[in-house]
N, CA and C of each residue as an Amber inpcrd file, in Angstrom:
protein
   471
 -12.8710000 -35.2840000  22.0040000 -12.3170000 -35.4410000  20.3930000
 -11.9470000 -34.1670000  20.0800000 -10.6090000 -34.3570000  19.4110000
  -9.7790000 -32.7630000  19.1200000 -10.9600000 -32.5710000  17.3520000
 -10.9760000 -31.3830000  17.1180000 -11.2970000 -30.7640000  15.6830000
 -10.0950000 -31.5550000  15.1200000 -10.8320000 -31.6560000  13.9440000
  -9.7260000 -32.3370000  12.7150000  -9.5560000 -30.6330000  12.3080000
  -8.0290000 -30.6900000  11.6530000  -7.3320000 -29.4380000  11.3390000
  -7.9450000 -29.1340000  10.0800000  -8.0210000 -27.7970000   9.4530000
  -8.6740000 -27.2270000   8.0290000  -7.7130000 -27.6910000   7.1440000
  -7.9770000 -28.1590000   5.5970000  -7.3370000 -28.5400000   4.6340000
  -6.4120000 -27.3360000   4.2730000  -5.5910000 -27.9480000   3.6390000
  -4.5470000 -26.2540000   2.6620000  -5.7480000 -25.3200000   2.1290000
  -6.8270000 -25.9910000   1.6550000  -7.8440000 -25.1760000   0.6580000
  -8.4790000 -24.4090000   1.5410000  -8.7250000 -25.1020000   2.6750000
  -9.4760000 -24.3640000   3.7750000  -8.8830000 -23.1270000   4.3390000
  -7.7500000 -23.3610000   4.8210000  -6.9860000 -22.5490000   5.3260000
  -6.5860000 -21.0790000   4.1890000  -6.6000000 -21.3600000   3.3770000
  -6.2070000 -20.6080000   1.8370000  -7.5170000 -19.9010000   1.8300000
  -8.7620000 -20.7710000   1.6250000  -9.9510000 -19.6730000   1.8020000
 -10.4540000 -18.9620000   2.5570000  -9.9660000 -19.6520000   4.0930000
 -10.0560000 -18.6610000   4.9960000  -9.4310000 -17.0080000   5.0630000
  -8.1900000 -17.5610000   4.4840000  -7.0820000 -16.2850000   4.5750000
  -7.6960000 -15.0500000   3.6870000  -8.3810000 -15.4060000   2.4680000
  -9.1060000 -14.9440000   1.1190000 -10.1680000 -14.3100000   1.8060000
 -10.9990000 -14.6890000   2.6420000 -12.5060000 -14.4940000   3.0900000
 -12.1290000 -13.2190000   3.8640000 -10.8200000 -13.3220000   4.8790000
 -10.3950000 -11.9540000   5.5420000 -10.3420000 -11.0120000   4.5610000
  -9.3930000 -10.6890000   3.6380000  -9.2770000  -9.6620000   2.9340000
  -8.2830000 -10.5500000   1.7210000  -8.1060000  -9.7470000   0.7770000
  -7.4240000 -10.1370000  -0.5560000  -5.9270000 -10.3220000  -0.4440000
  -5.3750000 -11.5820000  -0.5680000  -4.2490000 -12.0120000  -0.3230000
  -3.7650000 -12.0910000  -1.6170000  -2.3540000 -11.8940000  -2.0960000
  -1.3440000 -12.1470000  -3.2470000  -1.1410000 -13.8480000  -2.9500000
  -0.7830000 -14.2590000  -3.8650000  -0.0700000 -15.5560000  -4.2350000
   1.1450000 -15.7440000  -3.2570000   1.7870000 -14.9440000  -3.2000000
   3.3890000 -15.1540000  -2.6990000   2.7550000 -14.8530000  -0.7660000
   1.8550000 -14.0820000  -0.7210000   1.1550000 -14.0230000   1.1930000
   0.7380000 -15.2580000   1.2690000   0.0750000 -15.8950000   0.2450000
  -0.4560000 -17.3450000   0.8510000   0.7020000 -18.2740000   0.8050000
   1.3690000 -18.3790000   0.2510000   2.4030000 -19.1540000  -0.1730000
   3.1980000 -18.8650000   1.5540000   3.8050000 -17.9740000   1.9830000
   4.7000000 -17.5150000   3.3240000   3.5530000 -17.9730000   3.9260000
   2.3910000 -17.8570000   4.2460000   1.4760000 -17.9820000   5.1430000
   1.2630000 -19.5990000   5.4000000   1.1400000 -20.1790000   4.5150000
   0.3700000 -21.4420000   4.4740000   1.3970000 -22.5340000   4.4260000
   2.6960000 -22.0290000   3.7050000   3.7340000 -22.8430000   3.7640000
   4.0900000 -24.2300000   5.2820000   4.2760000 -23.4130000   6.4030000
   4.2220000 -24.6480000   7.3410000   3.2010000 -25.6420000   7.6270000
   2.2810000 -25.2370000   6.7950000   0.9220000 -26.5670000   6.8900000
   0.6750000 -27.2450000   5.9400000   1.9010000 -27.4540000   5.0050000
   2.1870000 -27.8670000   3.6980000   2.4290000 -29.4260000   4.3080000
   1.8400000 -30.5050000   3.9000000   2.3540000 -31.9140000   4.3410000
   3.0620000 -32.6120000   3.3720000   2.8890000 -32.5930000   2.4110000
   3.4510000 -32.9760000   0.9110000   4.0950000 -32.0830000  -0.2530000
   5.2180000 -32.0140000  -0.1850000   5.7540000 -31.0370000  -1.3740000
   4.7170000 -30.8630000  -2.5720000   4.5780000 -29.7790000  -2.9830000
   3.7810000 -29.4470000  -4.1620000   2.5210000 -29.3990000  -3.7330000
   2.2420000 -29.5560000  -2.3930000   0.8340000 -29.6630000  -2.5690000
   0.2860000 -28.2510000  -2.5500000   0.7130000 -27.6150000  -2.0470000
   0.3620000 -25.8330000  -1.9630000   0.2870000 -25.0690000  -2.9710000
   1.2620000 -25.8320000  -3.6660000   1.3110000 -25.0590000  -5.0000000
   0.0580000 -25.4130000  -6.0440000  -0.2360000 -26.9640000  -5.7590000
  -1.4840000 -27.1400000  -6.7630000  -2.5920000 -26.3770000  -6.2930000
  -2.7660000 -26.5450000  -4.5460000  -3.9280000 -25.5400000  -4.3180000
  -4.1670000 -24.5680000  -4.6360000  -2.9400000 -23.5540000  -4.6160000
  -2.9560000 -22.6300000  -4.8860000  -3.1040000 -22.2260000  -6.5250000
  -2.6560000 -22.8890000  -7.1570000  -2.9020000 -22.9180000  -8.8980000
  -4.5230000 -22.8600000  -9.4490000  -4.9900000 -24.0370000  -8.1320000
  -6.6920000 -24.4020000  -8.4620000  -7.5590000 -22.9200000  -8.0650000
  -7.0850000 -22.4360000  -6.8900000  -7.7340000 -20.9470000  -6.4430000
  -7.7480000 -20.0230000  -7.5090000  -6.3720000 -19.9090000  -8.0050000
  -6.0900000 -18.6950000  -8.7160000  -7.2650000 -19.0980000 -10.1670000
  -6.9800000 -20.0340000 -10.7320000  -7.8490000 -20.7080000 -11.9500000
  -8.9200000 -20.5190000 -11.7940000  -9.8400000 -20.3370000 -10.6850000
 -10.9150000 -19.9770000 -10.4180000 -11.3960000 -18.6930000  -9.7790000
 -10.2970000 -17.8600000  -9.6370000 -10.2420000 -16.5930000  -9.6020000
 -10.5070000 -15.8550000  -8.2590000  -9.9800000 -16.9080000  -7.4180000
 -10.2150000 -16.6640000  -6.1780000  -8.9460000 -15.4590000  -5.6450000
  -7.7390000 -15.9480000  -5.9760000  -6.3340000 -15.2630000  -5.8510000
  -6.1390000 -14.3140000  -7.5390000  -6.3020000 -12.8350000  -6.9100000
  -6.0900000 -11.6230000  -7.9530000  -5.4350000 -10.8290000  -7.4800000
  -4.1700000 -10.8300000  -8.3370000  -2.8860000  -9.7810000  -7.8440000
  -3.4980000  -8.4200000  -8.1000000  -4.6990000  -8.1790000  -9.0560000
  -5.0260000  -6.9520000  -9.2340000  -6.1100000  -6.6660000  -8.4290000
  -6.7720000  -7.2980000  -7.9790000  -7.6010000  -6.8710000  -6.9910000
  -6.8210000  -6.5900000  -5.1590000  -5.6760000  -7.6000000  -5.2560000
  -4.7850000  -6.8260000  -3.9250000  -4.1010000  -5.5550000  -4.3090000
  -4.2420000  -5.3640000  -5.4160000  -3.2560000  -4.0730000  -5.6590000
  -4.5680000  -2.7420000  -5.3160000  -5.7730000  -3.1180000  -5.8280000
  -6.5960000  -2.0710000  -5.7260000  -7.1110000  -2.1390000  -4.5190000
  -6.9570000  -3.2910000  -3.7250000  -7.5650000  -3.4140000  -2.3130000
  -6.7160000  -2.3330000  -1.4640000  -5.3190000  -2.3810000  -1.8090000
  -4.2160000  -1.6500000  -0.8790000  -4.3280000  -0.0710000  -1.1970000
  -4.4760000   0.2640000  -2.6490000  -4.9740000   1.4510000  -3.0430000
  -6.0500000   1.9200000  -2.1550000  -7.0040000   1.4230000  -1.9740000
  -8.3410000   1.9330000  -1.4760000  -8.4290000   1.8570000  -0.2140000
  -7.4450000   1.0130000   0.3440000  -7.2230000   1.0520000   1.8260000
  -6.3060000   2.2510000   2.2680000  -5.2940000   2.3980000   1.9910000
  -4.1290000   3.2790000   1.8450000  -3.7130000   4.4680000   1.3290000
  -4.4280000   4.7050000   0.4940000  -3.5280000   6.0350000  -0.8230000
  -3.9740000   7.3600000  -0.2490000  -4.8440000   6.8960000   0.3360000
  -5.6150000   8.5620000   1.0680000  -4.3650000   8.8470000   2.3060000
  -3.8070000   7.9240000   2.9210000  -2.9110000   8.2620000   3.9670000
  -1.3030000   8.2280000   3.6550000  -1.0980000   8.0500000   2.6180000
   0.3090000   7.3690000   2.2560000   0.5100000   7.9160000   1.1080000
   2.4190000   8.3310000   0.9700000   2.6560000   8.6660000  -0.5880000
   2.8680000   7.4160000  -1.5050000   3.4660000   7.7780000  -2.5310000
   3.8680000   6.5570000  -4.0440000   4.8950000   5.9800000  -3.4220000
   5.6250000   6.1870000  -3.0230000   7.1710000   5.7100000  -2.0730000
   6.5890000   4.4780000  -1.5270000   5.8220000   4.8040000  -0.5630000
   5.2410000   3.9860000   0.7240000   4.3350000   2.8450000  -0.1990000
   3.2560000   3.3680000  -0.9070000   2.6570000   2.6460000  -1.6550000
   3.3150000   1.3290000  -2.2580000   4.4060000   1.9720000  -3.1130000
   5.2350000   0.9330000  -3.9150000   5.6970000  -0.0830000  -3.1820000
   6.5090000   0.3710000  -2.0880000   7.0590000  -0.6760000  -1.0700000
   6.0160000  -1.9100000  -0.4810000   4.9250000  -0.8530000   0.0380000
   3.9810000  -2.5330000   0.2880000   3.2820000  -3.0740000  -0.7150000
   3.0710000  -2.7310000  -1.9520000   2.7620000  -3.5460000  -2.9340000
   3.7320000  -4.8380000  -3.3910000   4.8540000  -4.1740000  -3.5430000
   6.3240000  -4.9060000  -3.9250000   6.5560000  -6.1600000  -2.6930000
   5.9310000  -5.6220000  -1.3580000   5.9590000  -6.5230000   0.0930000
   4.9560000  -7.7170000  -0.0850000   3.9620000  -7.4460000  -0.8910000
   2.7200000  -8.6430000  -1.0610000   3.6380000  -9.5710000  -2.0550000
   4.2880000  -9.0840000  -2.7280000   5.1880000 -10.1200000  -3.9650000
   4.3000000 -10.0940000  -5.1950000   3.8380000  -8.4010000  -5.3770000
   3.3320000  -8.3230000  -6.2740000   4.4150000  -8.4310000  -7.7250000
   4.0460000  -8.4520000  -9.2490000   4.9430000  -8.3970000 -10.1620000
   4.9880000  -7.2160000 -10.2050000   6.3450000  -6.5460000 -11.0140000
   6.5650000  -5.3630000 -11.5630000   5.5980000  -4.7780000 -12.2370000
   5.1070000  -5.3280000 -13.1960000   3.6380000  -4.8690000 -14.1110000
   2.6270000  -4.4310000 -13.3070000   2.1950000  -5.2800000 -12.3270000
   1.0160000  -4.9770000 -11.7940000   1.1890000  -3.6340000 -10.3830000
   2.3310000  -3.4610000  -9.7870000   2.7580000  -2.3750000  -9.5380000
   3.1370000  -0.9730000  -9.8670000   3.3270000  -1.2650000 -11.3700000
   3.5170000  -0.0070000 -11.9820000   2.0100000   0.4330000 -12.4480000
   1.2090000  -0.5640000 -12.7870000  -0.1870000  -0.1450000 -13.2540000
  -0.9510000   0.7350000 -11.8660000  -0.9000000   0.0900000 -10.8010000
  -1.2890000   0.4360000  -9.4200000  -0.5870000   1.8420000  -9.4050000
   0.7310000   2.0690000  -9.2800000   1.1010000   3.5380000  -9.6900000
   0.5660000   4.3780000 -10.1050000   0.4760000   4.0100000 -11.4310000
  -0.0410000   4.4760000 -12.6270000  -1.5930000   5.4990000 -12.3000000
  -1.9890000   4.5040000 -11.4030000  -3.5360000   5.1910000 -10.9920000
  -3.4820000   6.0180000 -10.0990000  -2.3440000   6.5190000  -9.3810000
  -1.9330000   7.4660000  -8.4130000  -1.7050000   9.1200000  -8.9670000
  -1.1050000   8.5690000 -10.1340000  -0.4030000   9.6710000 -10.7050000
  -1.1420000  11.0670000 -10.7280000  -0.5050000  11.7400000 -10.3320000
  -0.7240000  13.0250000 -10.4430000  -1.7980000  13.9650000  -9.0410000
  -1.8070000  12.6610000  -7.9550000  -2.4130000  13.0910000  -6.9750000
  -1.6570000  13.3560000  -5.7760000  -0.3580000  12.7200000  -5.9390000
   0.5100000  12.8830000  -4.6140000   0.5470000  14.0560000  -3.7540000
   0.4190000  15.3030000  -4.5820000   0.5090000  16.6340000  -3.8630000
  -0.7980000  17.1160000  -2.9550000  -2.1180000  16.4630000  -3.6530000
  -2.9780000  16.7230000  -2.9610000  -3.4070000  15.6730000  -1.9920000
  -2.9180000  14.4870000  -2.1200000  -3.1070000  13.5060000  -0.8040000
  -2.1280000  14.1530000   0.3600000  -0.6250000  14.1080000   0.0960000
   0.2710000  14.8930000   1.3000000  -0.7880000  16.2620000   1.9520000
  -0.6750000  17.1970000   0.6400000  -1.6850000  18.1890000   1.6470000
  -3.1760000  17.8250000   2.5690000  -3.6860000  17.2080000   2.3630000
  -4.7360000  16.7050000   2.8400000  -4.3450000  16.0930000   4.7890000
  -3.4850000  15.1260000   4.0700000  -2.5720000  14.6650000   5.5000000
  -1.7370000  15.4850000   6.3440000  -1.4080000  16.6360000   5.9270000
  -0.5440000  17.7460000   6.2410000  -1.7550000  18.2900000   7.1620000
  -2.7690000  19.0820000   6.2620000  -3.9520000  19.3580000   6.9860000
  -4.6860000  18.7570000   8.1210000  -4.8580000  17.4730000   7.9200000
  -5.3050000  16.7070000   8.9090000  -4.6920000  16.8720000  10.3010000
  -3.1170000  16.5100000  10.1710000  -2.3380000  16.3690000  10.9000000
  -1.9880000  17.8590000  11.5550000  -1.5050000  18.6720000  11.0030000
  -0.8320000  20.3180000  11.5730000  -1.8320000  21.2420000  11.3310000
  -2.2540000  21.0730000   9.8880000  -3.1880000  22.5510000  10.0630000
  -2.6380000  24.0990000   9.9410000  -1.6600000  24.3130000  10.3390000
  -1.1430000  25.4780000  10.7220000   0.2320000  25.4890000   9.9620000
   0.8460000  26.3360000   9.3630000   2.1290000  26.3490000   9.0750000
   3.2200000  26.5980000   9.9410000   4.5940000  25.7300000  10.0980000
   5.4730000  25.8420000  11.0920000   5.5630000  27.3430000  11.3500000
   6.0160000  27.2060000  12.2420000   6.7290000  28.6310000  12.8780000
   8.2110000  28.9390000  13.2110000   8.5120000  27.3430000  12.8810000
  10.0820000  27.7500000  12.8100000  10.7880000  26.5080000  12.0560000
  12.0510000  26.4520000  12.3320000  12.7810000  25.6080000  11.6500000
  12.5470000  23.9110000  12.1540000  12.6420000  23.9880000  13.3110000
  12.2690000  22.5590000  14.2930000  10.8590000  22.3880000  13.7940000
   9.6920000  22.9240000  13.9340000   8.7630000  22.6580000  13.5300000
   8.3530000  22.0160000  12.0480000   8.9480000  23.3000000  11.3750000
   9.3550000  22.5050000   9.9250000   9.9370000  20.8650000   9.5880000
  10.9410000  21.1470000  10.4450000  11.6910000  19.6150000   9.9270000
  10.7620000  18.4200000  10.6750000   9.8380000  18.8590000  11.7410000
   9.2750000  17.7420000  12.3160000   8.3510000  17.5250000  11.3060000
   7.4470000  18.4150000  10.5460000   6.5520000  18.2120000   9.7360000
   6.8420000  17.4020000   8.5920000   7.9490000  17.8160000   8.0410000
   8.4090000  17.0920000   6.7710000   9.0030000  15.7050000   7.3480000
   9.4780000  15.3460000   8.2380000   9.7150000  13.8980000   8.7010000
   8.2280000  12.6660000   8.7860000   7.1760000  13.9460000   9.3640000
   6.0080000  13.0720000   9.1570000   5.6750000  12.7280000   7.8080000
   5.6710000  13.8670000   7.0190000   5.1490000  13.3320000   5.6370000
   6.5130000  12.4220000   5.0090000   7.3930000  12.4330000   5.2420000
   8.3020000  11.6400000   4.6440000   8.3160000  10.3110000   5.0000000
   7.9170000  10.2390000   6.2010000   7.9280000   8.6950000   6.7700000
   6.6600000   8.2150000   6.3570000   5.8140000   8.7950000   5.8610000
   4.7310000   8.1360000   5.1860000   4.6560000   7.9130000   3.8030000
   5.7350000   8.1160000   3.3300000   6.3930000   7.9880000   1.6700000
   5.8710000   8.7300000   0.8110000   5.4310000   9.9470000   0.9460000
   5.9270000  11.2850000   0.1580000   6.8680000  11.4260000  -0.4380000
   7.1750000  12.1130000  -1.6190000   8.4740000  12.3020000  -2.3710000
   8.9040000  13.4320000  -1.4750000  10.1540000  13.7820000  -1.4860000
  10.7620000  14.7500000  -1.2240000  10.3620000  16.1700000  -1.4340000
  10.4840000  16.3500000  -2.7480000   9.7720000  17.5130000  -3.4110000
   8.3270000  17.9360000  -3.1280000   7.4450000  17.0510000  -2.9730000
   6.0160000  17.2770000  -2.7380000   6.2100000  17.6500000  -1.2370000
   6.9690000  16.8580000  -0.1690000   6.9240000  17.4740000   1.2200000
   7.4480000  18.7320000   1.3290000   8.4180000  18.9870000   0.5230000
   9.1570000  20.5520000   0.8080000   7.5530000  21.5030000  -0.0840000
   6.9690000  21.4240000  -0.8300000   6.2950000  22.4030000  -1.4250000
   4.5660000  22.0390000  -0.3240000   4.3740000  21.1120000   0.2950000
   3.3400000  21.2230000   1.1210000   3.9060000  21.6710000   2.2490000
   4.9080000  21.7480000   2.7340000   5.4000000  22.1690000   4.4550000
   5.7310000  23.5380000   3.8490000   6.3340000  23.8560000   3.6340000
   6.6550000  25.6290000   2.9720000   5.3140000  26.1690000   2.4550000
   4.7230000  25.6480000   1.9780000   3.2440000  26.3810000   1.2610000
   2.3700000  26.4850000   2.4740000   2.3210000  25.8330000   2.9810000
   1.5780000  25.6470000   4.2590000   0.1400000  25.2500000   3.5380000
  -1.3880000  25.8190000   3.8680000  -2.5650000  25.2060000   3.7080000
  -2.9080000  26.4190000   2.2650000  -3.9400000  25.7320000   1.4840000
  -4.2800000  26.5930000   0.6230000  -3.5670000  26.6190000  -1.0270000
  -4.6860000  26.5530000  -1.8610000  -4.1360000  26.5840000  -3.0420000
  -2.7640000  27.2990000  -3.8740000  -2.7190000  28.6230000  -3.2490000
  -2.0120000  29.5010000  -4.0190000  -0.7890000  28.4490000  -3.1770000
  -0.4000000  28.1130000  -2.7470000   0.8080000  27.1220000  -2.4450000
   1.2740000  26.1920000  -3.7490000   0.4310000  26.2090000  -4.5960000
   0.2620000  25.2990000  -5.7200000   0.8190000  25.4980000  -6.8770000
   1.3580000  27.2990000  -6.8620000   2.0210000  27.6650000  -8.0880000
   3.6470000  27.1340000  -8.1350000   3.7820000  26.6570000  -9.4050000
   5.2390000  26.0490000  -9.5870000   5.7160000  26.7680000 -10.5720000
   5.3950000  27.8050000 -10.7100000   6.0200000  29.0640000 -11.5610000
   6.7420000  30.0360000 -10.9200000   7.9040000  29.5870000 -10.3870000
   8.6370000  30.5410000  -9.6880000  10.0590000  30.6920000 -10.3210000
  10.2030000  31.8650000 -10.8520000  11.4550000  31.9860000 -11.8760000
  12.5930000  32.7480000 -11.0030000
């Protein structure tokens, strides 16, 4: 005897049990299982009203998991890809304000640890950090400055 298929609500709860999902993510994932038009929307409305779906928790979860390894640009991209609205994305990025240089320094130190010996190596290090969403200015300062707080002096006239 075949097992009955889980309901839309059951599928949604299973997704939410694994990790935080935005409403847009759940819509995308569960749309193929919708049997009647509007059924999925009503299930998601119910779950959102009960607090099972929270855009703020989705943003906080992503920041917690990814901020230590990624730059602000990549974080913004991932938040937008989850279908979060602009104010939620802006609020999440405000929490990271001023930490991108330090985060980039930690990522650079973990991966490379020593200043580049030539232009080819410097370009490789810069590409690595740029691919992780750090801004070009931050990448330039981290790679050219190497390790250490003395590289943090921005007052060069």
